[in-house]
N, C-alpha and C positions, 0 to 999 in steps of 0.2 A: 958220326960221330954225337951221344945222345946231347938233347939239350937240358942244360940246368936250369933248374926253377926254382922258385923261394921256397918250395912248399912239398917236402920229401917224405912227409909222413902226414896220417891223418890226422893225429893228435895236436901236429904244429897247426896244421890248417884249420882245423875245430877252433883252436885256442885265438887264432888270428878272426877269424869271424866273430866269434864270440866279444873279442875287445871291441870290434866295430858295433857289434848292436848294443854294447854295455862299456864305450867307453868312460875316459876317468873321468868327463865332464859331465855324464849322465849316470846318479847311483839308481802193380806197380806194373804197372804193363803198359806197352803203347797200344792205344784202341786202335780199332780197325779204322776208324775215323783219321787220326792221326797217319797210318798208315798211306790212306788214300790221298792225304795232302800231299806224303812224302814221294809218293808215286808222280805225283800230277806235277810235282814242283820239277823233279827229273826230267821229265819230258820235256818241261818248260826251256829249262836250261838248255838241254841237247838242240832243241829249235834254234836257240839263241847262238848257239855254238854253231851251226852251221852256217848262219847267216853272216858270220864274223870271217874276214880274211887274214888275220894274221895268227891266231889262237890254233894249238894244235889239237885233235881230237883229244875229248877227257878220257881218261883211263876207266876201264869198268869198275873200278872198284872205288871210285870216287863217292865221297860221300854225300848224301842227297842236298840239294839246297833248296828253301821255301823261298817262293818269290811272293808278289804282291797280287796275283792271278789265285795263286794256290790257297790262300791266305782267304780269300772273300768270304769261307763257310766259319770262318773262326770268329765273325760278328767283331769286328774291330769295333774297340771303344774310342769314341771321339776325344782328343783332347781339351780338360774342359780350361777356361780360363784360369788364368795364375791367381787368381783369390777365391776361387771356387774349387782348387784340389782337396779331394778326400784321399785317404789311406787306400791303397790298391784292395786293401782286406774287405775292406766296404764293398767293393765291385765283384767281388769273385764268389761265387756259389760255392758251397760245402766241399765241391770236388771239381779242380779245374787242371785244366793242361798246362804246362809251360814248357817252352825250350832251354835247354841247358847247351851252354856252349862255354868254352875255356878259353883263359888269357893267363900266359905265364904261369901256367899252374894251378891258376885260381877256377873254380868253377862256378859259373854265374847262370841265373835262369831268370825269366820272363815269362809271365802270365800269355799264354795266346792270344786274349783277347786284348793285348796292349802291344803286341809284336807287328810292325807294319810291314814286314817281308825281309828277306834275307838275299843278298849280292854276293857277287865275287869282288873282289877289290880290285880296281884296275888303278890305270894311272891316275893320282893322289895330288893337286895342284896347290903348293903352301900359298898360303895368305900373310901377308906381314901384317905387323901391329896384334896380332891374336895370341891367347894364351898359349903355353907350350905343348899342353897337349890337344890346342886344334892342330891336326896335322893336314889339314887342308877341306878341299873341295874334288870331289869326284862325278862327274858328268855319268847321267846314267838315263837312257833315252831321254834325252834334252832337258832333265831334272839337274839341279845342281844339290849335289848330296854333303851335306858337311860329318866328317871323319874326325873323330873323337879316337887320341890315343888312349885306349881305355887302361891300361895297366899304369901309366902314369897317370890319370887321371883317377883310378880305384885307390890304389895303392901309392902314390909318391913317395912315402916314407920309406919304400923298399927299391925302388926304382935307380939304378945305377947302370952303369956302363954295361956290366956283365948281365943284368937283365934286359937292356936293350936289345944286345946282340943276337940274345936268345929268342927274341920274338920272332914270331911267324907270320904274318896277319893274314888272313886268306880270304875272309869274310866280313862283310859289314852287315850289321844285326840293326833293321831300323826300326826306332822307337816309335810307336804310335803312326799316328797322321803326320808328324813331324820332319824336320828333312835333316833329324839327325838320326847319324847311325854310330855303335858300337864295334870297333876293330876288333875282330875275334882270330885266334888263332885254328882253333878247331872246333867244329859241330860235334855235340857228345850225342842227343837225343830230345825226343818229344814224349815227356812223360805224365799220366796223370795224377796230382795229388789230393789229397783231403789237406782239408785247412788245419785238423790235429796233428800234420806230419809237420808242421812250420813253427818254427819257434819266433813268435811276431815281435816284434820291434814293439817296447811298454812305453817310454819315453819320449817327448817330442822335441828333443834337443836338437846338436849336430845328425846330419847324415840323413834327411828325411826319404834320401833314394834308396836307402835299407829297408826294405820292407821287413825282412826278418831272414832267420836262417833254416833253409832244409834240413831237418835232425838228421836221416839217414843216409843224405847225400855228401854231406860237409860243403854245402852249396849255399850262397849267398842271392834269396829271392829280393831284384830289382823292382822298386817302385817307379814303373816308367815315366808316370804323368809328374812328379815331383824332382825325376832325373832330367826331363825336358826343361822344366821349369828352371833347374838351375844353370843347365848350360845354356839357354837362352840369355841368362845375367853375367854370363863366363864366370861364373864359379867355380871352384875346385871341390872334391868329395868332402874337405874336412872344413871347406868354408863355412862361416855363418851365413844361413840365407837372409838375414834382414841387412846384411854389409852391401859388398858391392853389387850395385844397380846397373854398370855398364852391358850394355845389351852387345852379343856375338852376333846373333843372328840378323844381320844386316842385308 
């Protein structure tokens, strides 16, 4: 049975992403280096699987997963203090690589220099007293990773029972050097982009986590550092960044 998603047509998705960029409140190829990262990551994941006792062997057709070791070459940019965050556009070269992934039919992308790694989602332990979008904590190599229900966080206005049942979170996209990770249904690819291929966010109103829209991919480009700052404060995607200051990551 196919899963229904809130975005059935490209024009619908484009309109939705454009509305995020310009809300009513505010008037190609994969490189050889990327292929090497993906190949290295697949080997690392295979080794991890062999060392585990419960899981069955991964099928040969499974999509590659990039872990922290494989991302060493991507020169991760450390997360700056909350009062010194600059737009991700200022950190990127004219040409940069980004990881594309899907959440409930919506495609998101994060620049590789702000990507902390990717893990398979395993057992997630819920915590009491946290926002609804906080799925809980996942243990990975003795690290506690905060798992975000990405669909609920990014598009709460479209989140209903039908959408929740259609979700199939498999991967955790780690944000920078923080403990935060976005739950993802599917990895798409790592693609080289040029600055002029992005419709950059122009205003400073709501949604500082949204850097812009990749024009030809119908995809939202995430400003990871601003997103981390919002998650640390317990803010949702549509919340005012100067409002709620309650810390979630304690």
